[in-house]
C-alpha positions as CSV (number, residue, x, y, z in Angstrom):
1,A,-27.6,15.1,4.1
2,I,-24.8,12.9,2.6
3,S,-27.1,9.8,3.0
4,I,-29.8,11.5,1.3
5,G,-27.6,12.8,-1.5
6,W,-26.2,9.3,-2.0
7,I,-29.6,7.9,-2.9
8,P,-29.5,8.6,-6.7
9,V,-26.1,6.8,-6.8
10,V,-27.7,3.7,-5.1
11,Q,-30.7,3.8,-7.5
12,A,-28.3,4.1,-10.5
13,A,-25.9,1.4,-9.4
14,Q,-28.4,-1.5,-8.4
15,S,-31.8,-0.3,-9.2
16,G,-32.4,1.1,-5.6
17,Q,-31.5,-2.5,-4.0
18,L,-29.2,-1.5,-1.1
19,F,-28.0,-5.1,-0.4
20,D,-27.0,-5.6,-4.0
21,Y,-25.3,-2.1,-4.0
22,I,-23.4,-2.8,-0.9
23,Q,-22.3,-6.4,-2.3
24,S,-21.3,-4.8,-5.7
25,V,-19.2,-2.0,-4.3
26,T,-17.5,-4.4,-2.1
27,S,-16.9,-6.8,-4.8
28,Y,-15.1,-3.9,-6.8
29,L,-12.8,-2.8,-4.1
30,A,-12.3,-5.5,-1.6
31,P,-10.6,-8.3,-3.6
32,P,-7.3,-6.6,-4.3
33,I,-6.8,-6.0,-0.5
34,G,-7.8,-9.7,0.3
35,A,-5.3,-10.9,-2.3
36,V,-2.3,-8.9,-1.0
37,V,-3.1,-9.9,2.7
38,L,-3.4,-13.5,1.7
39,L,-0.1,-13.6,-0.5
40,G,1.7,-11.7,2.2
41,V,1.0,-14.2,4.9
42,F,1.4,-17.2,2.9
43,V,4.1,-16.4,0.2
44,K,7.4,-15.2,1.6
45,R,8.5,-14.2,-1.9
46,V,6.0,-11.2,-2.1
47,T,7.9,-8.0,-2.0
48,E,6.7,-4.4,-1.2
49,P,6.7,-3.2,-4.7
50,G,4.6,-6.2,-5.9
51,A,2.1,-5.7,-3.1
52,F,1.9,-1.8,-3.8
53,W,1.5,-2.2,-7.6
54,G,-0.9,-5.2,-7.0
55,L,-3.1,-2.9,-5.0
56,I,-3.0,-0.1,-7.5
57,G,-3.7,-2.4,-10.4
58,G,-6.6,-4.2,-8.7
59,L,-8.0,-0.8,-7.5
60,A,-7.8,0.4,-11.1
61,M,-9.7,-2.6,-12.5
62,G,-12.4,-2.2,-9.8
63,L,-13.0,1.4,-10.3
64,C,-13.3,0.9,-14.1
65,R,-16.0,-1.5,-13.5
66,M,-17.7,0.7,-10.6
67,I,-17.6,4.0,-12.5
68,A,-19.1,2.3,-15.6
69,E,-21.9,0.8,-13.8
70,F,-22.7,4.2,-12.1
71,V,-22.6,5.9,-15.4
72,Y,-24.7,3.5,-17.6
73,G,-26.7,1.9,-14.7
74,T,-27.3,-1.8,-14.3
75,G,-30.6,-1.8,-16.3
76,S,-33.4,-4.6,-16.0
77,C,-35.0,-7.1,-18.2
78,I,-37.2,-4.5,-19.7
79,F,-34.7,-1.7,-20.0
80,P,-31.4,-3.1,-20.5
81,S,-28.2,-1.3,-19.8
82,S,-26.1,0.2,-22.5
83,C,-23.1,-0.5,-20.6
84,P,-20.3,-2.2,-22.7
85,F,-20.0,-6.0,-22.1
86,V,-16.5,-5.8,-21.2
87,F,-17.3,-3.8,-18.1
88,C,-20.7,-4.7,-17.2
89,G,-21.3,-8.1,-18.8
90,I,-20.1,-10.2,-15.9
91,H,-22.0,-10.5,-12.7
92,Y,-20.3,-8.6,-9.7
93,L,-19.8,-11.7,-7.7
94,H,-17.9,-13.4,-10.7
95,F,-16.0,-10.2,-11.3
96,A,-14.8,-10.4,-7.8
97,I,-13.3,-13.8,-8.4
98,I,-11.5,-12.4,-11.6
99,L,-10.5,-9.3,-9.9
100,F,-9.0,-11.4,-7.0
101,S,-7.1,-13.8,-9.4
102,C,-5.7,-11.0,-11.6
103,T,-4.5,-9.1,-8.4
104,C,-2.7,-12.2,-7.2
105,C,-1.0,-12.8,-10.6
106,L,0.1,-9.1,-10.8
107,V,1.6,-9.3,-7.2
108,L,3.5,-12.5,-8.0
109,I,4.7,-11.3,-11.3
110,I,6.1,-8.0,-9.9
111,S,7.4,-9.6,-6.8
112,F,9.5,-12.3,-8.8
113,C,10.9,-9.4,-11.0
114,T,12.2,-7.5,-8.0
115,S,14.8,-8.3,-5.2
116,P,13.4,-10.7,-2.5
117,I,13.1,-9.6,1.2
118,D,15.9,-11.4,3.3
119,E,14.5,-14.2,5.4
120,K,16.0,-12.6,8.6
121,H,13.3,-9.9,8.1
122,L,10.5,-12.5,7.8
123,H,10.7,-14.6,11.0
124,R,7.2,-15.3,12.5
125,L,5.7,-13.0,9.8
126,V,4.7,-15.4,7.2
127,Y,3.2,-18.8,7.6
128,N,6.3,-21.0,6.6
129,L,8.4,-19.2,9.3
130,R,5.6,-18.9,12.0
131,Y,7.6,-21.4,14.5
132,S,11.1,-19.7,13.8
133,R,13.1,-19.0,16.8
134,E,15.6,-16.7,15.2
135,E,15.9,-13.2,15.9
136,R,13.8,-10.9,13.3
137,I,15.5,-7.7,12.3
138,D,13.0,-5.1,11.5
139,L,13.5,-3.4,8.2
140,D,12.4,0.0,9.4
141,I,15.3,0.1,12.0
142,V,17.8,-0.7,9.3
143,D,16.4,1.8,6.8
144,E,16.6,4.5,9.6
145,V,20.0,3.8,10.9
146,K,22.0,3.0,7.6
147,P,21.5,6.5,6.1
148,R,22.5,8.1,9.4
149,I,25.8,6.0,9.6
150,K,26.6,6.9,6.1
151,T,26.2,10.6,6.6
152,Q,28.3,10.4,9.8
153,E,31.0,8.7,8.0
154,E,31.0,11.4,5.2
155,V,31.1,14.2,7.9
156,E,34.0,12.4,9.6
157,N,35.8,12.0,6.2
158,G,35.1,15.7,5.4
159,A,33.1,14.7,2.3
160,I,30.2,17.0,3.5
161,D,29.5,19.6,6.1
162,N,28.0,18.5,9.5
163,P,24.3,19.1,9.2
164,V,23.8,19.7,13.0
165,T,26.3,22.6,12.9
166,K,24.4,24.5,10.1
167,E,21.8,27.1,11.0
168,P,18.3,25.9,10.2
169,K,16.6,28.0,7.6
170,K,13.6,29.9,8.8
171,K,10.2,28.8,7.5
172,N,7.5,31.0,7.1
173,A,4.2,30.7,9.2
174,F,2.4,28.7,6.6
175,L,5.0,26.0,6.4
176,R,5.6,25.9,10.2
177,C,1.8,25.4,10.7
178,F,1.8,22.7,8.0
179,A,4.8,20.9,9.6
180,W,3.2,21.0,12.9
181,F,-0.2,19.8,11.6
182,C,1.6,16.9,9.7
183,G,3.9,16.1,12.8
184,I,7.0,16.9,10.9
185,S,10.1,17.9,13.0
186,S,12.6,20.5,11.5
187,E,15.2,19.6,14.1
188,P,18.2,17.5,12.8
189,E,18.3,13.9,13.6
190,P,20.9,13.1,16.6
191,E,24.1,11.3,15.5
192,P,24.2,7.7,16.0
193,T,26.3,6.4,18.8
194,E,29.0,3.9,18.5
195,E,26.8,1.3,20.1
196,E,24.1,2.0,17.6
197,K,26.6,1.8,14.7
198,V,27.9,-1.5,15.8
199,D,24.3,-2.9,16.5
200,A,23.1,-1.7,13.0
201,M,26.2,-3.1,11.3
202,R,25.5,-6.5,13.1
203,K,22.0,-6.5,12.0
204,M,22.8,-5.6,8.3
205,T,25.4,-8.6,8.0
C-alpha cells in the first residue's frame, strides 16, 4: 500500500523515472553524511558540535531542494517547471557536489570555533594516529564518572544531601510504562569506589 501510494511522489519528482528519483533523493540526503564521516576519519580537529551542526545544515539544504522539487516538479522540454532557479536550476548530481562542499566547510568552521578534542581520546580513531600505541581514553567513561565523583565529593562535604538515601518519588503508571519502554532506570547510580575515582582522575589528567 505504501509503495502504491508513493507512485505520485515519484512521478512528480522525476517524471516517473525511478532510477533518476533514487539518485536525486540520494544526492539530497547522502552528501552531508559522507562529508562528516570523511572529515571525522581524516581531520582530527573535527569536534562533536561541528559534526552535528554540519549534518543539520546539510540536511536543511538538501530538504529545501527536495521539497521544492516535489512541489513544483522537474518539468520537461515541452512543459518546463516553475521551480525557482535557486532551488531546481542545478542538476541534482552537481547539487550533490555543492552540498558536500558546503557541509565540509560548515563542519570545519564550527569545529575550529569550538574546543578541540584532546589527542588522548583519538588514538587509532583518526588516520594520522592509526599506528599510535598509546592508550586511548574513552570520552564516554570520563563523562560518566566525572559527575558521579563530583556529586560524591559534595555529599561528603555536606553541600548536598545523599541522593541514595532519599526515597524515590512514585511515578504514575504512564511514566513507568514510558520509562520501561525507553529502557530508563529510575534507580540511583551506585557511588563510585575509590579505585574508580583514582582511575578516572588518572585518565582525566
